[in-house]
C-alpha positions in Angstrom: 8.4 12.6 -22.2 4.8 11.9 -23.2 3.4 8.4 -23.6 3.1 8.9 -27.4 6.7 10.1 -27.7 7.9 7.2 -25.6 6.2 4.7 -27.8 7.5 6.3 -31.0 11.0 6.3 -29.5 10.5 2.6 -28.5 9.5 1.5 -32.0 12.6 3.2 -33.5 14.8 1.6 -30.9 13.2 -1.8 -31.6 13.9 -1.5 -35.3 17.5 -0.7 -34.6 17.7 -3.8 -32.4 16.3 -6.0 -35.2 18.9 -4.7 -37.7 21.8 -5.2 -35.2 20.7 -8.8 -34.2 20.2 -9.9 -37.8 23.5 -8.4 -39.0 25.3 -10.1 -36.2 23.9 -13.5 -37.0 22.0 -13.8 -33.7 19.0 -15.5 -35.3 15.4 -15.4 -34.5 15.7 -17.1 -31.0 17.7 -14.2 -29.8 15.3 -11.8 -31.5 12.4 -13.3 -29.6 14.1 -12.9 -26.2 14.9 -9.3 -27.0 11.4 -8.4 -28.1 9.9 -10.1 -25.0 12.2 -8.3 -22.7 11.5 -5.0 -24.4 7.7 -5.2 -24.2 7.9 -6.2 -20.5 9.7 -2.9 -19.9 7.6 -0.8 -22.3 4.2 -1.9 -21.1 3.5 -1.2 -17.4 2.8 -4.5 -15.6 0.2 -4.9 -12.9 1.6 -6.6 -9.8 -0.4 -9.4 -8.4 -0.1 -11.8 -5.5 -1.6 -15.3 -4.9 -3.3 -15.9 -1.6 -2.5 -19.6 -1.7 -5.9 -20.8 -2.8 -5.7 -19.8 -6.5 -7.3 -16.4 -6.1 -5.4 -13.4 -7.3 -5.3 -10.3 -5.1 -5.1 -7.1 -7.1 -2.5 -4.4 -6.6 -5.2 -2.2 -5.1 -5.4 -4.5 -2.1 -1.6 -4.4 -1.6 -1.7 -0.6 -1.8 -4.5 -0.4 0.7 -2.6 -2.5 3.2 0.5 -0.4 2.7 -1.6 2.7 3.4 -2.9 1.3 6.7 0.6 0.2 7.7 2.1 3.6 6.9 -0.6 5.4 8.9 -0.1 3.2 11.9 3.7 3.5 11.8 3.5 7.3 11.6 0.7 7.9 14.2 1.3 5.2 16.8 4.2 7.1 18.5 1.8 9.9 19.3 -0.8 7.6 20.8 -0.5 7.0 24.6 -2.2 4.7 27.1 -3.8 6.4 30.1 -3.2 4.6 33.4 -4.7 5.4 36.8 -3.2 4.4 40.2 -5.6 3.8 43.0 -4.9 3.1 46.7 -7.1 0.5 48.5 -7.0 0.0 52.2 -7.4 -3.4 53.9 -7.7 -3.7 57.7 -5.4 -6.7 57.6 -2.8 -5.8 55.0 -3.0 -2.0 55.0 -2.9 0.2 52.0 -2.2 -1.3 48.6 -1.7 0.5 45.3 -2.8 -0.8 42.0 -2.4 0.5 38.5 -4.9 0.0 35.7 -5.0 1.0 32.1 -8.3 2.8 31.6 -8.1 4.6 28.3 -6.2 6.1 25.4 -5.0 9.6 24.4 -3.1 11.3 21.6 -0.5 14.0 21.7 -1.6 17.3 20.1 1.4 19.5 21.1 5.1 18.5 21.3 5.4 20.2 24.7 3.2 17.7 26.4 -0.5 18.3 25.6 -2.6 15.2 25.3 -6.3 14.8 24.4 -8.6 12.1 25.8 -12.2 11.8 27.0 -13.2 13.6 30.2 -14.8 10.4 31.5 -11.4 8.7 31.3 -9.7 11.1 33.8 -12.6 12.4 35.9 -11.8 10.4 39.1 -10.7 13.1 41.5 -9.0 10.5 43.7 -7.0 8.9 40.9 -3.3 9.4 40.2 -2.9 9.4 36.4 0.0 8.7 34.2 0.5 8.1 30.5 2.6 5.5 28.7 4.2 6.2 25.3 4.6 3.5 22.7 8.2 3.0 23.7 7.3 2.4 27.3 8.3 5.8 28.7 5.9 6.8 31.5 5.0 10.4 32.5 2.9 11.5 35.4 0.0 13.7 34.5 0.7 17.2 35.9 -2.7 18.8 35.2 -6.2 17.8 34.0 -8.5 20.1 32.2 -12.0 18.8 31.7 -14.8 19.8 29.3 -17.5 17.4 30.5 -20.2 18.8 28.2 -18.2 17.6 25.1 -16.6 14.6 27.0 -13.2 15.9 26.1 -10.1 16.5 28.3 -6.7 18.1 27.8 -4.1 16.7 30.1 -0.5 18.0 30.6 2.7 16.1 31.1 6.2 17.4 31.7 7.8 16.5 28.4 9.3 18.1 25.3 9.8 17.3 21.6 7.1 14.6 21.6 5.6 13.2 18.3 2.2 14.7 17.5 -0.9 13.9 15.4 -2.3 15.9 12.6 -6.0 17.0 12.9 -8.3 16.5 9.9 -11.7 17.9 9.1 -14.7 16.0 10.3 -17.1 18.2 8.5 -15.9 16.8 5.1 -16.4 13.1 6.1 -18.3 10.8 3.7 -20.1 7.6 4.6 -18.0 4.7 3.4 -14.5 6.2 3.7 -11.9 4.3 5.5 -11.5 4.6 9.3 -8.5 3.4 11.4 -8.7 3.3 15.2 -5.7 3.0 17.5 -6.1 2.4 21.2 -5.3 0.7 24.5 -7.8 -2.2 24.0 -9.3 -3.6 27.2 -6.9 -1.5 29.1 -3.9 -3.8 28.6 -3.3 -4.3 24.8 -1.4 -1.1 24.0 -1.7 0.5 20.5 -4.2 -2.0 19.1 -5.2 -1.3 15.6 -8.6 -1.9 14.0 -9.9 -0.8 10.6 -13.3 -0.2 9.1 -15.3 2.5 7.5 -17.3 5.6 8.5 -20.7 3.9 8.8 -22.7 7.1 9.6 -22.4 10.7 10.6 -24.3 13.2 12.7 -25.6 10.5 15.0 -27.3 11.3 18.3 -27.2 8.5 20.8 -26.9 7.5 24.4 -23.9 5.2 24.9 -21.5 3.7 27.4 -17.7 3.8 27.2 -17.1 0.4 28.6 -15.5 0.1 32.2 -18.9 0.7 33.8 -19.1 4.4 32.9 -22.5 6.2 33.2 -24.5 6.5 30.0 -24.1 9.8 28.2 -25.8 11.5 25.3 -23.7 12.5 22.3 -24.8 14.7 19.4 -23.2 14.7 16.0 -21.2 11.6 16.6 -19.3 9.6 13.9 -20.4 6.0 13.6 -17.8 3.4 12.6 -17.5 -0.3 12.3 -13.8 -0.2 13.2 -13.9 -2.3 16.4 -13.8 -0.3 19.6 -13.3 -1.9 23.0 -13.1 -0.7 26.6 -9.8 1.1 26.8 -10.1 2.6 23.3 -11.9 5.6 24.7 -10.0 8.8 24.1 -7.9 7.3 21.2 -7.8 8.7 17.6 -10.0 7.7 14.7 -8.0 8.3 11.6 -8.5 8.7 7.9 -6.3 7.2 5.2 -4.0 10.3 5.3 -3.3 9.6 9.0 -5.3 12.6 10.1 -7.4 12.5 13.3 -11.1 12.7 12.3 -12.6 11.7 15.6 -12.0 10.9 19.2 -13.2 7.3 20.0 -15.7 7.5 22.8 -18.2 4.6 23.1 -19.9 1.5 22.0 -23.6 0.9 22.1 -25.1 -1.7 24.4 -26.0 -5.0 22.8 -24.5 -4.3 19.4 -21.4 -5.6 17.6 -19.2 -3.5 15.2 -20.9 -0.3 16.1 -18.7 2.3 17.7 -18.8 6.1 17.9 -16.4 8.9 18.0 -16.6 12.6 18.8 -15.9 14.7 15.6 -12.5 16.3 15.7 -14.0 19.6 14.8 -15.6 19.6 18.2 -12.1 19.5 19.7 -10.6 22.3 17.6 -12.1 25.4 19.3 -11.6 23.9 22.7 -7.9 23.3 21.9 -7.5 26.7 20.3 -9.0 28.4 23.4 -6.7 26.4 25.6 -3.6 27.3 23.7 -4.6 30.9 23.9 -5.7 31.1 27.5 -4.0 28.2 29.2 -7.3 26.8 30.2 -10.5 25.5 28.6 -12.8 28.4 27.7 -16.1 27.7 26.0 -19.5 29.6 25.8 -22.2 28.5 28.1 -26.0 28.9 28.2 -26.7 26.9 31.4 -29.5 24.4 30.6 -30.0 20.7 30.4 -32.1 19.5 27.5 -33.3 16.7 25.3 -33.5 17.0 21.5 -37.0 16.3 20.2 -36.7 14.2 17.1 -39.1 14.5 14.1 -40.7 11.2 15.2 -41.4 12.4 18.7 -42.5 15.8 17.4 -45.1 14.1 15.2 -46.2 11.6 17.8 -46.6 14.2 20.6 -47.6 17.1 18.4 -44.7 19.1 19.6 -42.2 21.3 17.6 -38.7 20.0 16.9 -36.1 21.5 19.1 -34.4 21.3 22.5 -36.7 20.5 25.4 -35.4 22.3 28.4 -35.4 19.8 31.4 -33.4 22.0 33.8 -32.2 25.6 34.0 -29.1 26.0 36.1 -28.9 28.6 38.9 -27.3 31.9 38.0 -26.8 30.8 34.4 -27.3 33.0 31.3 -30.5 31.1 30.5 -31.9 31.8 34.0 -31.0 35.4 33.8 -32.6 35.8 30.4 -35.9 34.1 31.4 -35.7 30.7 29.8 -37.8 28.2 31.9 -38.0 24.5 32.4 -40.4 23.0 29.9 -39.6 25.5 27.2 -38.7 24.1 23.8 -35.9 26.0 22.0 -36.8 25.9 18.3 -34.5 28.5 16.9 -31.0 29.7 17.9 -29.4 32.7 16.3 -31.7 32.4 13.3 -31.1 28.6 12.8 -33.9 26.0 13.3 -32.9 23.2 15.6 -33.3 19.7 14.4 -31.3 16.6 13.3 -28.9 18.7 11.2 -28.5 21.5 13.8 -28.1 20.6 17.5 -28.1 23.2 20.2 -24.7 22.2 21.6 -23.0 22.5 18.2 -24.5 25.9 17.5 -23.4 27.2 21.0 -19.9 25.8 20.4 -19.6 28.0 17.3 -20.1 31.1 19.3 -17.8 33.0 21.7 -18.1 34.1 25.3 -20.0 37.4 25.4 -22.0 36.9 22.2 -25.7 37.9 22.5 -28.1 35.6 20.8 -31.8 35.7 19.9 -33.4 32.4 21.1 -36.9 31.5 20.0 -38.7 29.2 22.4 -42.1 27.5 22.3 -43.8 27.9 25.6 -47.1 26.0 25.9 -47.7 26.5 22.2 -46.8 30.2 22.0 -43.5 31.3 20.5 -41.4 33.9 22.3 -38.0 35.4 21.4 -35.6 35.7 24.3 -32.2 37.4 24.1 -29.4 35.5 25.9 -25.8 36.6 26.5 -23.4 33.6 26.5 -21.0 33.4 29.4 -17.8 31.4 30.1 -18.6 27.9 31.3 -17.7 27.6 35.0 -14.8 25.3 35.9 -15.7 22.1 37.5 
């Protein structure tokens, strides 16, 4: 029934009430109670709460809190703590084993696939396990690293596990809500923090906490949802409970500035893993530093990727790319703040042949490179 029809029906009903009450001798007191009750039901009321100091909290606040609570309740069972066991030897007491919570992960497949950061599980001497929200512990059976993107897919022997839903990080807007869940400080399991997406497409050098080596990230999501050591590898979520990023780092000397790897970086890696049973990604074989517009103007250099190292037997070495070259265009796209080299490579497939334009001592040269599969660690 439309709002107009509902009001018309209500008016007719009210007139009938008036006639019945007057005929029955109920008087105007009863008439007033009936009218008041009727209008409370007819006109939608806005629910408000008092915060104890006289201020009124609007219904929107209550709904926002309910949204966060709902997301946390739905997603938390699919968030795990990553634990490492190390053995130390003392000449007096002998070997001693110690377990330490070092990071977070989230379940992407009900048959035991978990995503985390590669720097969380890259200790070859560590014995890793994961702990579910209910306390169930599973040994990690296999670790698959993609160190370039700082992502890892780990396997446990389990079935029918709860999973997360992956969102779309390309559609993010600055200011939208962000919810982080993680193993804060390595001991506070499934800690929840909330904030907003503070920035997108950030390039930075950051540390994960626990003394990890600094690493450069491209296209990172910036958030003011508090991230602490141990949050690395955990999900950054939107208000729909979808993963939009993988929490990775905090910057040195800053408060309320955290960063996450966009979930769309994970998707092709995960798809390749599900198809091949291992991480397969295209590889060019260089180390580089992006030249920002500011540096380009100051040094009178073109924007692009400055090649600091060409790996032996790599596609770049075979094609003739040299140390000191500046890659300014990749497959017809100019490199810059909006288009990083790693993101453009990630969009390609193993075996693709790409035209790469390099600036070599002020002269532009086009080099054809055939991408190969990245070697395993």
